[in-house]
C-alpha positions in Angstrom: -168.7 57.4 178.5 -172.0 55.1 178.4 -172.3 55.8 182.2 -172.4 59.1 182.1 -174.9 59.2 178.8 -177.5 56.9 180.6 -178.7 57.9 184.0 -180.8 54.4 184.2 -177.3 52.4 183.6 -175.5 54.5 186.1 -178.4 53.5 188.6 -178.3 50.2 188.2 -174.4 49.9 188.3 -174.5 52.0 191.6 -177.3 49.6 193.1 -175.1 46.4 192.2 -172.3 48.0 194.0 -174.2 49.1 196.9 -175.6 45.5 197.4 -172.0 44.0 197.1 -170.8 46.6 199.7 -173.6 45.3 202.1 -172.9 41.8 201.3 -169.3 42.4 202.4 -170.6 44.1 205.5 -172.8 41.3 206.4 -170.0 38.9 205.9 -167.9 40.8 207.9 -170.1 40.9 210.7 -170.9 36.9 210.3 -167.0 36.5 210.8 -167.1 38.7 214.1 -170.1 36.4 215.1 -168.1 33.5 215.0 -167.6 31.6 217.8 -164.0 32.0 217.9 -161.1 34.6 218.6 -162.8 38.1 218.2 -159.9 39.4 216.8 -160.7 38.3 213.3 -163.9 40.5 213.0 -161.7 43.3 214.5 -159.0 42.6 211.6 -161.6 42.7 209.1 -163.2 46.0 210.3 -159.7 47.4 209.8 -158.9 46.1 206.3 -162.7 47.1 205.4 -162.8 50.5 207.3 -159.2 51.7 206.9 -158.4 50.4 203.3 -154.9 52.7 203.3 -153.7 51.6 206.9 -150.7 49.6 206.9 -150.4 46.1 208.6 -148.0 47.8 211.1 -150.4 50.3 212.0 -153.7 48.2 212.3 -151.3 45.8 214.5 -150.1 48.9 216.8 -154.1 50.1 216.9 -155.4 46.3 218.2 -152.4 46.1 220.7 -150.7 42.7 218.7 -147.4 42.3 217.4 -147.1 42.6 213.7 -146.6 38.7 213.3 -149.7 37.7 215.3 -151.6 40.4 213.5 -150.1 39.0 210.0 -151.3 35.3 211.0 -154.4 36.4 212.4 -155.0 38.4 209.3 -154.6 35.2 207.1 -157.2 33.4 209.1 -159.7 36.2 209.2 -159.5 36.5 205.4 -160.0 32.8 204.7 -163.0 32.9 207.2 -164.5 35.6 205.1 -164.2 34.7 201.5 -165.6 31.2 202.9 -168.4 33.0 204.4 -168.7 35.1 201.4 -168.3 32.6 198.6 -169.2 29.3 200.5 -165.5 27.8 199.9 -162.0 28.5 200.6 -160.4 30.9 197.5 -157.6 28.3 197.0 -160.0 25.6 196.7 -162.2 27.7 194.4 -159.4 28.3 192.1 -158.3 24.7 192.0 -161.5 23.9 190.5 -161.7 26.4 187.8 
């Protein structure tokens, strides 16, 4: 494997991953700062910080119904992708 044999390539790829992780965190914080329902930022925090948590478990943690969680999660992810990519992913896919 070229990564294990070349420390410079490994460090370069690690740095890129680190920068992506920072970008994701900053974008999630921007969603939390949106002048809307604060639940969107909370939902994103759960998605990022607890990737193995089910939607049902996350809904219980933030004291909303699973149905409300699913609806708000969709909006939270749309806000996130719009801030991250500058457009809604569906819009982006439609032009590709």
